[in-house]
C-alpha positions as CSV (number, residue, x, y, z in Angstrom):
1,M,84.9,109.8,112.3
2,R,85.7,106.4,110.7
3,L,86.4,106.1,107.0
4,L,86.5,102.6,105.7
5,G,89.1,102.1,102.9
6,V,88.4,99.3,100.4
7,S,90.9,98.4,97.7
8,G,89.4,96.5,94.7
9,S,92.8,94.9,94.2
10,L,93.6,91.8,96.3
11,R,97.4,92.3,95.8
12,R,99.1,93.5,99.0
13,A,101.4,95.9,97.2
14,S,98.7,97.2,94.8
15,H,98.7,100.7,93.5
16,N,95.1,101.1,94.8
17,R,96.2,100.2,98.4
18,Q,98.9,102.8,97.9
19,L,96.3,105.3,96.8
20,L,94.1,104.6,99.8
21,R,97.1,105.2,102.1
22,A,97.9,108.5,100.2
23,A,94.3,109.5,100.9
24,G,94.8,108.6,104.6
25,M,97.7,111.1,104.8
26,L,95.3,113.9,103.6
27,L,92.6,113.3,106.2
28,P,91.9,115.9,108.8
29,P,92.5,115.3,112.5
30,G,89.8,113.2,114.1
31,V,89.2,111.1,111.0
32,E,90.5,107.5,111.1
33,L,91.1,105.5,107.9
34,V,90.6,101.8,108.5
35,E,91.4,99.5,105.6
36,F,89.2,96.5,104.9
37,D,91.4,93.5,104.3
38,G,88.9,90.7,103.9
39,L,87.7,91.0,100.3
40,K,89.5,87.9,99.2
41,T,87.6,85.7,101.7
42,I,84.1,86.7,100.7
43,P,82.5,83.8,98.8
44,P,80.5,84.3,95.6
45,F,77.1,85.8,96.2
46,D,74.5,83.0,96.3
47,E,70.8,83.8,97.2
48,D,70.6,80.4,98.8
49,D,73.2,81.6,101.4
50,E,71.6,85.0,101.9
51,A,69.7,84.1,105.1
52,A,72.8,82.7,106.7
53,P,75.9,84.2,105.2
54,G,79.3,83.1,106.3
55,T,81.6,84.9,108.8
56,S,83.5,86.8,106.0
57,V,80.2,88.3,104.7
58,Q,79.2,89.2,108.2
59,A,82.6,90.9,108.8
60,W,82.2,92.8,105.6
61,R,78.7,94.0,106.6
62,R,79.9,95.0,110.1
63,A,82.8,96.9,108.6
64,I,80.4,98.9,106.4
65,E,78.0,99.5,109.3
66,G,80.8,100.6,111.6
67,A,82.0,103.2,109.1
68,D,80.7,106.7,108.7
69,A,81.8,106.7,105.0
70,I,83.6,104.5,102.6
71,L,86.4,105.2,100.1
72,F,86.8,102.6,97.3
73,A,90.0,102.5,95.3
74,T,89.6,100.3,92.2
75,P,91.8,99.0,89.5
76,E,90.4,98.3,86.1
77,Y,90.1,94.7,84.9
78,N,89.0,94.2,81.3
79,S,87.5,97.7,81.3
80,S,85.4,97.1,84.4
81,I,85.3,96.4,88.1
82,P,87.4,93.5,89.6
83,G,85.1,90.5,90.1
84,Q,85.8,90.2,93.8
85,L,84.9,93.8,94.4
86,K,81.6,93.6,92.5
87,N,80.8,90.4,94.4
88,A,81.3,92.2,97.7
89,I,79.0,95.0,96.6
90,D,76.4,92.4,95.7
91,W,76.6,91.0,99.2
92,A,76.4,94.5,100.7
93,S,73.2,95.2,98.7
94,R,71.4,92.4,100.5
95,P,69.0,91.7,102.1
96,A,66.9,94.0,99.9
97,A,65.0,95.3,102.9
98,H,68.1,96.3,104.9
99,P,71.2,96.5,102.7
100,A,74.4,97.5,104.5
101,L,75.1,100.2,101.9
102,R,71.8,102.0,102.2
103,N,72.4,105.8,102.5
104,K,76.1,105.2,103.2
105,P,78.3,108.0,101.9
106,V,80.8,106.6,99.5
107,A,83.4,107.8,97.0
108,V,85.4,106.0,94.3
109,I,88.9,106.6,93.2
110,G,91.2,104.5,91.1
111,A,94.7,103.8,89.8
112,S,96.0,101.7,86.9
113,T,99.3,101.4,85.1
114,G,97.6,102.3,81.9
115,M,96.8,105.7,80.4
116,F,93.3,106.1,81.6
117,G,93.6,105.6,85.4
118,A,90.7,103.1,85.8
119,V,88.1,105.6,84.5
120,W,85.8,102.9,83.3
121,S,85.9,100.8,86.4
122,Q,85.3,103.9,88.5
123,A,82.1,104.7,86.5
124,E,80.9,101.1,86.7
125,L,81.6,100.9,90.5
126,R,79.8,104.2,91.1
127,K,76.8,102.8,89.2
128,A,76.8,99.5,91.2
129,L,77.1,101.4,94.5
130,A,74.2,103.7,93.6
131,A,72.1,100.6,92.7
132,A,73.0,99.1,96.1
133,G,71.6,102.2,97.8
134,A,74.8,104.1,98.7
135,R,75.0,107.9,98.4
136,V,77.8,108.2,95.9
137,V,80.1,111.2,95.4
138,D,79.8,112.0,91.7
139,R,83.6,112.6,91.1
140,E,86.5,110.5,90.0
141,L,90.2,110.4,90.5
142,P,91.9,108.7,87.6
143,V,95.5,108.0,88.5
144,A,97.2,106.8,85.3
145,S,100.7,105.3,85.1
146,A,100.3,104.3,88.8
147,D,103.7,102.6,88.9
148,E,105.2,106.1,88.6
149,A,102.6,108.2,90.4
150,F,103.8,108.0,94.0
151,D,106.9,109.4,95.7
152,E,109.1,107.5,98.2
153,H,106.8,108.6,101.0
154,G,103.7,107.2,99.3
155,Q,102.2,110.5,98.3
156,L,101.0,111.4,94.9
157,K,103.7,113.2,92.9
158,D,101.1,115.2,90.8
159,R,99.9,118.2,92.8
160,D,96.7,118.4,90.8
161,L,95.9,114.8,91.6
162,M,96.5,115.5,95.3
163,L,94.2,118.6,95.2
164,E,91.5,116.6,93.5
165,L,91.8,113.7,96.0
166,S,91.6,116.3,98.9
167,G,88.4,117.7,97.3
168,I,86.9,114.2,97.0
169,L,87.7,113.5,100.6
170,A,86.3,116.8,101.8
171,E,83.0,116.1,99.9
172,L,82.8,112.6,101.2
173,L,83.4,113.7,104.8
174,D,80.9,116.5,104.4
175,N,78.3,114.0,103.3
176,A,79.1,111.8,106.3
177,E,78.7,114.7,108.7
178,L,75.4,115.6,107.2
179,R,74.2,112.0,107.6
180,L,75.4,111.9,111.2
181,A,73.6,115.1,111.9
182,A,70.3,113.9,110.4
C-alpha cells in the first residue's frame, strides 16, 4: 500500500515534514510512505490553464492517483491553510467531472510552534479536501510547540500524541483498504 505524504510547508526542515516522517515510522509493514516534494512548483490555479495544465500539476495529479491514501501535515499561516497547499487542492479538485481527489482517503495532521498546533488550518484543510471530493478522516492531531515536540530520532516525545497519530494512521489505512476492496 502506498501512502502519499504532503507537507503544507515548503521549508525543507519544517516541523510538518518531521511530523510526516514520524508518521512513517509508525506505519505497519507493507505500507510505504512517499513524500510529495513538488508543491512549490505548482502554479496558481487558473481555469484558463485547466485543459492543459503544466507538468508540475500533472505530476501532482499522478502522485495522488498513484496513492492509496494521503496524509497531509499542515502548518498554520494567519489562522488558515498555507496558500500553496490550498492552491494544490484547487488543482486536484479539477476537472470537475474527474477530480484527482474524488473518493481518495485522506487524513490531516499539523504542527506549529504556537500553543494550538495548527488546529484552525487542520479544520480548514479538512473542509477544502471534503469539498474537493476526498473521503476525510474526521480527526486531528495538533502538535503544539513543534520546535520541542520531537526527540533526536525524529519521533514525537509525547506518548499521547504518538498514540493519537497511530490511531489516525490506522483509520486512514482501514479506509484505504475498504476502498481497494470495493
